[in-house]
C-alpha positions, 0 to 999 in steps of 0.5 A: 715412911716414918716407922711411927706412922705405919699401921701396927702389925696387928692392924693389918688384915689380909685374911677375913676374921672369923665370927665368935660362934657360927650359930650366933651370927646372921653374917655368914661371910667368911671371906672377902668378896671376890671382887673386893679382893681382886680390886684391892690386891691388883691395885685396881680399886678405881676411886677406892682410897682411904675408907672410913666407917663409923661404929657406935658403942651403946649400952647401960651405964658401967657395962664396960663400953669404955674399958672395951674401947680402951683395951683395943685402942690403947691396950690398957685396962683401968678399973677406976675409969670415970663414967663417959660424959656425952660421947668419947671418940677414937679413930683406929687405922687399919691396912686391909688388903693393902688399902688404908681404912679408918674405923671411927669408934664413938663411945657413948654415955649410958646414963639416962641424962646423956641419952639426948646427946648420945643419940645425935651421934647414932646418925649414919653409923655403919656399925652398932655395937650393943654392950651388956655386962655378962656378970649382970643379966639385967643389962642383957634384958636392956639390950633390945631397948638400945637396939630399938633406939639406935636402929632409927638413926643408923644406916639401914644396912648397918652391921649389928653386934651384941657384945658381952663384956666381963667374960672373966667374971663368969663361971662356966655354967653361968657362961653357958646359960647366958650365952644361950640367952644372948644367942637368942636375942642376937637372932631376934635382932639380927645381930652377931654375938661376941663374949669378950674380956677387957681385963684379959683382952680375950677376943677383943682384938678378934672382935674389932678386926671382924668389925673392921673387915666386914665394914671395909668389905661392905663399903668397898663392895658398894663403891665398886657397884656404884662404879659399875652402875655409872659405867653401864649408864654411860654405855647405855647413854652412848648407845642411845646417842648413836642410835639417835644419830643413825636415825637422824642421818637416815631421815635426812637422806630419805627426805633429801631423795625426792627433792633430788629426783625432782631436780633431775626430772626438771633438768631432763624436761628442759633439755627436751 
């Protein structure tokens, strides 16, 4: 394999990444599902091959959505970025439990005039990342509105994340107060809360690895369940056919017996 095509070391995930705060997540999972780990590590994943999950990044204009994505995907931070027009798109490749996985990251525009365009890309999302600016508390107040708009279009089982950016701009006392409010909102909308800094890179990689691992585990788990369901269906269907054939053979045998007896009795009478 060409070294340029290999997944970078930081994109290889073997251990399940931890959450940011134990009290700020509805997702209590801290390990890969046992059946997922067994299937992947024993190379018995059936039809499980390259998996793809779609993540949408939403929130007010200038909260740092594009900076967050660029820090993770390109390891850069640009203070003078241009506002996103419509939707930008990135694909990040992971190796999770030695299985290839792609995370599609859809960076949406925050301006009101682009909402009708961006909303079309919410459909079918496996992950919803709601971003607010920790240096502007008003953007946290708007997060519930973004959640309401996205939940009608994304998948019913989508993982929801509430992410505060620009953590580096918050003093300690501001951070404590804001995290209390963010944790409460995260609880209300059943989201997992994170605080990150795109400038310094703090928690950015940890966050996206958590997103990727959770999405991968859920996707593979669902596929393995579907495979098990099909196998059970085949066994039940096969059993029904055997039972049906058995009944048919029994019916034929019984219905043939009286006829055979009559023939034997007639033959005896002729002989006499």
